C-alpha positions, 0 to 999 in steps of 0.5 A, spaced: 847 535 354 849 540 359 856 541 360 859 539 367 862 544 372 870 543 372 874 543 378 881 543 379 884 539 384 891 541 386 895 535 389 889 531 386 893 525 385 895 525 393 891 521 398 885 525 400 885 528 393 884 522 389 878 520 393 875 527 392 876 526 385 872 520 385 867 523 389 866 529 384 866 524 378 860 520 381 857 527 383 857 529 376 863 534 376 869 534 371 875 534 376 882 536 373 888 534 377 894 538 377 900 534 381 908 535 381 908 527 384 913 530 389 909 526 394 904 522 390 905 516 385 903 517 377 900 510 378 894 513 381 891 515 375 890 509 372 887 506 378 882 512 378 880 511 371 879 504 373 874 506 378 870 511 374 870 508 368 873 514 364 879 518 362 883 522 368 884 529 365 891 531 369 897 535 368 904 535 371 906 541 375 907 545 381 902 550 384 907 555 385 907 556 377 902 561 377 903 562 369 901 554 368 896 554 373 892 560 370 893 557 363 890 550 366 884 554 369 883 558 362 884 551 358 879 547 362 874 553 364 875 551 371 869 554 376 872 552 382 879 550 385 880 545 391 887 546 394 890 540 396 897 541 394 901 542 401 906 538 405 903 535 411 908 531 416 909 535 422 916 532 424 919 534 417 916 541 418 920 541 425 926 539 421 925 543 415 921 549 416 923 552 410 921 547 405 914 547 408 914 555 408 916 555 400 911 549 398 905 551 403 905 558 403 909 559 396 904 554 393 898 558 396 901 565 393 902 562 386 895 559 386 891 565 388 895 570 383 893 565 378 886 564 380 885 572 380 888 573 373 883 568 370 877 571 374 876 564 378 875 566 385 871 560 388 876 556 392 876 550 397 882 550 402 885 543 406 886 546 412 887 542 419 885 541 426 893 543 427 890 550 427 887 549 434 894 548 437 893 545 444 886 546 445 883 548 452 877 543 452 874 538 447 870 538 443 873 543 438 868 548 435 870 553 429 871 559 434 876 556 438 882 561 439 888 559 433 895 557 435 900 552 432 905 547 435 909 546 429 911 549 422 906 545 418 900 548 423 903 555 422 903 554 414 895 552 415 894 558 419 897 563 415 894 560 409 887 561 412 889 568 414 891 569 406 884 567 404 881 572 409 885 578 406 883 576 399 876 576 401 877 583 404 880 586 398 875 583 393 868 580 396 868 577 389 872 571 392 868 565 395 872 561 400 871 554 404 876 552 409 875 545 411 879 544 418 880 536 417 881 532 423 885 525 422 883 522 415 884 514 415 881 509 411 881 507 403 876 507 397 872 500 398 875 498 391 882 497 395 885 500 389 886 507 392 889 509 399 894 512 403 901 510 401 906 514 405 913 514 403 918 512 408 915 510 415 908 513 416 907 519 420 900 517 422 897 512 426 892 508 422 897 506 416 903 504 421 898 500 424 896 497 417 903 496 416 904 492 422 898 488 421 901 486 414 908 484 417 912 490 414 914 493 421 915 489 427 911 493 432 907 499 433 910 505 438 905 508 442 907 515 444 905 515 451 900 511 456 900 517 461 895 522 458 888 524 462 884 519 457 880 513 459 886 508 457 892 513 458 893 513 450 892 519 446 885 520 443 883 523 436 877 524 431 878 519 426 874 521 419 874 516 413 877 519 407 870 517 403 866 521 408 872 527 407 871 526 400 864 527 400 865 534 405 869 537 399 863 535 394 858 539 399 863 545 400 864 546 392 856 545 391 855 550 397 860 555 394 857 555 387 850 555 389 850 560 395 856 564 394 857 565 401 864 563 405 865 559 411 870 555 415 868 548 418 871 542 422 870 536 418 870 530 423 866 525 426 865 529 433 867 522 436 874 521 439 878 514 439 884 512 443 890 509 440 889 502 443 881 503 441 884 503 434 889 498 435 884 493 437 879 495 432 884 494 426 886 487 429 878 485 429 878 488 422 884 484 419 884 478 423 892 480 425 895 481 431 898 488 432 903 488 437 905 495 440 910 498 445 909 504 450 914 509 449 915 516 452 910 522 449 912 526 443 913 533 444 907 537 441 902 531 442 896 533 445 892 528 450 885 529 446 883 532 440 876 531 437 871 536 433 864 539 434 862 538 427 855 541 427 857 547 423 858 543 417 852 539 418 848 546 418 852 550 413 853 544 408 848 539 409 854 534 410 855 529 416 860 523 417 857 516 416 862 511 416 864 507 423 871 506 426 870 498 424 869 500 416 875 505 417 879 499 419 876 494 414 877 499 408 884 501 410 886 493 411 883 491 404 888 497 401 894 495 405 893 487 404 892 488 397 897 493 396 903 491 401 908 496 398 903 501 396 902 503 389 909 500 388 906 493 388 
């Protein structure tokens, strides 16, 4: 029996990391989780074991601890790293920029130091469509100019530049940058899903909490955008599709060794009200909402051209808005208080 390829997932107990863990196991890899549980719950580990039917290798620690990370890379003979360990709340980043610079930039520095020392130079990085700032047009292609409208987006942009600099300094580095659009949904088992601490920062979990009765109504920020119904349009991607994109990225880097930057989205935008109505249909529950003024920094439309991911990685999104809502509702209704249920 051949030894499985080991992949380290920094922040692997989080929302996207946990779904990618399952996808990697199902694809024949041996993922290993590193997480400090500052933004995730250790209860996810037992659920991952239930889904995969095997023990979950994991370590508690911070990715900025280069000595710890180097030891893990060597102990598990890690061949590739997927870097999820970043804070991601836009509003919090505006209020607490230093927290984001320390964690997101300091974490990347520590990880790159550890990988370089261990001789493991294959990395998939969780970037974001926020690096496009307020795009001049849609759909967005990878060659659009980059900018940022908040410190969170700034850290993603700076991390991308760090990776470019490392590749210039040493061509032995192979790096895949995945610019996510709006991950939603949950594993079809209902065992793992998005579990925000405090009020959700993103639309789908907020809608789900209104549908399950945890919140009285949804605030819709702005109904005067130049969109079909006046509400903001975003590219929502099922977290299961997103997890498969990470598997494809690891496979491509290990097999071809060529670095790349790709959008990970569906190529289709949905408005806030379209999401609300789709969720009502999936859940059979009303989702009352109120219009309130626009938020500063929000853009009218943001959706991907995802053709490059298809041509380079052989990956394309397959899930529908209906399945995104159905899976999010299954998770929310089975776990009304998240992992604390």
